[in-house]
C-alpha positions as CSV (number, residue, x, y, z in Angstrom):
1,M,0.0,0.0,0.0
2,V,1.4,3.4,-1.0
3,H,1.5,6.0,1.8
4,I,2.5,9.5,0.7
5,G,1.6,11.2,4.0
6,N,-0.4,14.2,2.7
7,D,-3.4,15.0,0.6
8,W,-2.1,13.0,-2.4
9,D,-3.2,9.8,-0.5
10,E,-6.9,10.6,-0.8
11,I,-6.6,12.2,-4.3
12,L,-4.7,9.2,-5.8
13,A,-6.5,6.4,-3.8
14,A,-8.4,5.1,-6.8
15,D,-5.3,5.4,-9.1
16,F,-3.2,3.3,-6.7
17,A,-6.0,0.7,-6.5
18,S,-6.3,0.5,-10.2
19,E,-5.5,-2.7,-12.2
20,S,-2.7,-0.9,-14.1
21,Y,-1.0,0.2,-10.9
22,Q,-1.2,-3.2,-9.4
23,K,0.5,-4.7,-12.5
24,L,3.2,-2.0,-12.2
25,R,3.6,-2.8,-8.5
26,Q,4.2,-6.5,-9.2
27,F,6.7,-5.6,-12.0
28,L,8.6,-3.3,-9.6
29,I,8.8,-6.0,-6.9
30,R,10.5,-8.3,-9.4
31,E,12.8,-5.5,-10.7
32,Y,14.0,-4.4,-7.2
33,R,14.6,-8.0,-6.2
34,T,16.6,-8.9,-9.3
35,K,18.2,-5.8,-10.7
36,R,19.7,-2.5,-9.6
37,I,16.9,0.1,-9.8
38,Y,17.0,3.8,-9.1
39,P,15.9,5.6,-7.0
40,D,15.9,3.7,-3.7
41,M,12.4,2.2,-3.3
42,Y,11.7,4.5,-0.3
43,D,12.4,7.5,-2.5
44,I,10.1,6.7,-5.4
45,F,7.4,9.1,-4.4
46,N,9.5,11.9,-2.9
47,A,8.1,14.4,-5.4
48,L,4.6,13.9,-4.0
49,K,5.9,13.7,-0.4
50,Y,7.7,17.0,-0.6
51,T,5.0,18.9,-2.5
52,P,1.4,18.2,-1.4
53,Y,-1.3,18.6,-4.0
54,S,-2.7,21.7,-2.3
55,A,0.8,23.4,-2.3
56,V,1.7,22.9,-6.0
57,K,2.5,26.2,-7.7
58,C,4.6,24.9,-10.6
59,V,5.2,21.5,-12.2
60,I,8.6,20.6,-13.9
61,L,8.1,17.4,-15.8
62,G,11.1,15.2,-16.6
63,Q,11.4,11.9,-18.5
64,D,12.7,9.4,-16.0
65,P,15.2,9.3,-13.1
66,Y,18.9,9.6,-13.5
67,H,20.3,6.1,-14.0
68,G,23.8,6.7,-12.5
69,E,25.0,5.5,-9.1
70,G,23.8,7.8,-6.3
71,Q,22.1,10.4,-8.5
72,A,18.3,9.9,-8.4
73,H,16.3,10.6,-5.2
74,G,12.8,11.0,-6.5
75,L,12.8,14.6,-7.8
76,S,13.1,15.3,-11.5
77,F,16.5,16.8,-12.5
78,S,17.7,16.8,-8.9
79,V,20.6,14.9,-7.4
80,R,21.6,14.4,-3.8
81,Q,24.0,16.6,-1.9
82,G,27.6,15.8,-2.9
83,I,26.7,14.5,-6.4
84,Q,28.0,16.5,-9.3
85,P,25.1,18.2,-11.2
86,P,24.5,16.3,-14.5
87,P,24.7,18.3,-17.8
88,S,20.9,19.0,-18.0
89,L,20.9,20.5,-14.5
90,V,24.0,22.5,-15.3
91,N,22.1,24.0,-18.3
92,I,19.1,24.7,-16.1
93,F,21.3,26.6,-13.7
94,K,22.8,28.5,-16.7
95,E,19.3,29.6,-17.9
96,I,18.4,30.6,-14.3
97,Y,21.4,32.8,-14.2
98,D,20.8,34.4,-17.6
99,D,17.1,34.8,-16.8
100,T,17.1,36.0,-13.1
101,G,20.7,36.6,-12.1
102,I,20.7,33.9,-9.5
103,D,24.0,32.1,-9.7
104,N,23.7,28.4,-8.7
105,R,26.8,27.4,-10.6
106,G,29.1,25.5,-8.3
107,G,26.2,24.8,-5.9
108,S,24.5,21.6,-4.9
109,G,22.3,19.8,-7.4
110,D,19.7,19.0,-4.7
111,L,16.5,20.8,-5.7
112,T,14.6,19.9,-2.5
113,H,14.4,23.6,-1.7
114,W,12.3,24.1,-4.8
115,A,10.0,21.2,-4.0
116,E,9.3,22.5,-0.5
117,Q,8.2,25.8,-2.1
118,G,5.6,24.2,-4.3
119,V,7.6,23.0,-7.4
120,L,6.4,19.5,-8.2
121,L,9.5,17.8,-9.6
122,L,7.8,15.0,-11.4
123,N,9.1,12.4,-13.9
124,A,6.9,10.7,-16.5
125,A,8.3,7.4,-15.1
126,L,9.4,7.2,-11.5
127,T,11.9,4.4,-11.7
128,V,14.7,3.2,-14.0
129,R,17.3,0.4,-14.3
130,A,20.9,1.3,-13.6
131,G,22.6,2.4,-16.8
132,Q,19.5,2.0,-18.9
133,A,17.7,5.3,-19.6
134,N,13.9,5.0,-20.2
135,S,14.0,1.3,-19.3
136,H,10.7,1.5,-17.3
137,H,8.9,3.4,-20.0
138,G,5.6,1.7,-20.9
139,M,5.4,-0.4,-17.8
140,G,2.5,1.5,-16.2
141,W,4.1,4.7,-14.8
142,E,2.7,6.9,-17.5
143,Q,-0.9,6.0,-16.5
144,L,-0.2,7.2,-13.0
145,T,1.7,10.3,-13.9
146,D,-1.0,11.2,-16.5
147,A,-3.6,10.9,-13.6
148,I,-1.5,13.2,-11.5
149,I,-1.5,15.8,-14.2
150,R,-5.2,15.4,-14.7
151,H,-5.8,15.9,-10.9
152,L,-3.7,19.1,-11.0
153,N,-5.5,20.3,-14.1
154,E,-8.8,20.1,-12.2
155,R,-7.6,22.4,-9.4
156,E,-9.0,25.9,-9.2
157,Q,-5.8,27.5,-7.9
158,P,-3.7,28.5,-10.9
159,M,-0.3,26.9,-11.5
160,V,2.5,26.8,-14.1
161,F,3.3,23.7,-16.1
162,L,6.9,23.7,-17.5
163,L,7.1,21.2,-20.3
164,W,10.6,20.7,-21.5
165,G,11.2,18.3,-24.4
166,G,9.1,15.9,-26.4
167,N,8.1,13.5,-23.5
168,A,6.8,16.4,-21.4
169,R,5.1,18.2,-24.2
170,A,3.2,15.1,-25.1
171,K,1.2,15.6,-21.8
172,K,0.1,19.1,-22.9
173,S,-3.3,17.7,-24.0
174,L,-4.1,16.8,-20.4
175,I,-3.9,20.4,-19.3
176,T,-7.2,22.0,-20.4
177,N,-7.9,24.4,-17.5
178,R,-7.4,28.0,-18.7
179,R,-6.5,29.1,-15.2
180,H,-3.1,27.4,-15.6
181,L,-0.1,28.6,-17.6
182,I,1.7,26.2,-19.9
183,L,5.3,27.1,-20.9
184,E,7.1,24.7,-23.2
185,C,10.5,24.5,-24.9
186,P,13.1,21.9,-25.9
187,H,14.7,19.8,-23.2
188,P,17.7,21.2,-21.3
189,S,20.0,18.4,-22.3
190,P,23.2,19.3,-24.2
191,L,21.6,17.8,-27.3
192,S,18.8,20.3,-27.4
193,A,19.4,23.2,-25.0
194,Y,20.7,25.5,-27.7
195,H,17.6,24.9,-29.8
196,G,15.3,26.9,-27.6
197,F,15.8,26.0,-23.9
198,F,18.4,28.7,-23.5
199,G,16.6,32.0,-23.6
200,C,13.2,30.5,-22.7
201,R,13.0,32.6,-19.5
202,H,10.7,30.2,-17.9
203,F,11.9,31.0,-14.4
204,S,11.1,34.7,-14.5
205,K,7.8,34.0,-16.4
206,T,6.8,31.5,-13.7
207,N,7.3,34.0,-11.0
208,A,5.6,36.8,-12.9
209,F,2.5,34.6,-13.2
210,L,2.5,33.5,-9.6
211,T,2.9,37.1,-8.4
212,A,0.0,38.2,-10.7
213,N,-2.2,35.6,-9.1
214,G,-1.4,36.6,-5.6
215,M,1.1,33.9,-4.8
216,T,4.7,34.0,-3.4
217,P,7.2,33.6,-6.2
218,I,9.7,30.7,-6.2
219,D,13.2,31.2,-4.8
220,W,15.2,29.5,-7.5
221,R,18.4,29.3,-5.5
222,V,20.0,26.1,-4.5
223,A,22.3,25.6,-1.5
224,P,26.1,25.9,-1.9
225,A,27.6,22.5,-2.0
226,G,27.5,20.8,1.4
227,I,24.9,23.3,2.9
228,S,21.1,22.9,3.1
229,L,18.6,25.6,2.5
230,R,15.8,23.7,4.3
231,G,13.8,25.8,6.7
232,R,15.2,29.1,5.3
C-alpha cells in the first residue's frame, strides 16, 4: 500500500487501487529483487511527499530518473548533496542565471528547496534500471503520472506547467484548464538546450504569473555544495 503522508493519498487512492498500478507494482517488486533500480524504493514518491497537492505552484516534468550511481532521489532533474550536477541540470542553472541573475553554478544539485516551495519535480516514469535510460517506460508509470497531471488540471488555484522536451510536451493535451499557464520549450540536455531552452526565460515567467495571481514567487536558489537551504 502506497502511503504519501499528505493530501495526495486521498486524491490518488483510486489510481493506486487500479489494475494498471497493481500490475506495475508487481513488476517493480520483481525488478527491485533482481536488478539495480533507481531511485531507492523508499524515495520513489518523494516528489509527492515534498510537494502536497494543495501546495503545488509549478510542475517541472522530466522523463525518468537519472540512471547513474547515487544520483536519483525521487525529484526530477535533482541529485543528492555531494553528487556533481549532470549536464541537463548545469544547463538549467545557466538559464536561471541568464534569466534571473541567481547564480547556482558550483552549488548543490539538490532541488529539495524548490520542492518545499511548491515546485512538483515529477518524472513521467518514476523508476529506471541502472545504466538504462527509459528502461521502465511503458510499464505503467505513464498512466499514474497522467492521472497526477489530470488531478492538478482540475484544481482551481492557478499553477504553471513547465514542459521541457518531447516527452513532457506530449502531456500538454491533459492540461485544459485555462486558469493554468503552460510554458514549453526543448529539453535542457546538451543535445537540445541551444535549440530553444536557452533563452526561454521560464523561471522569471513563472514568478511573474505567480505574483500576478497573488502567490509568493519561487526562490530558484540552490544551496552551496554541502549546505542545506531547508527551513530558510
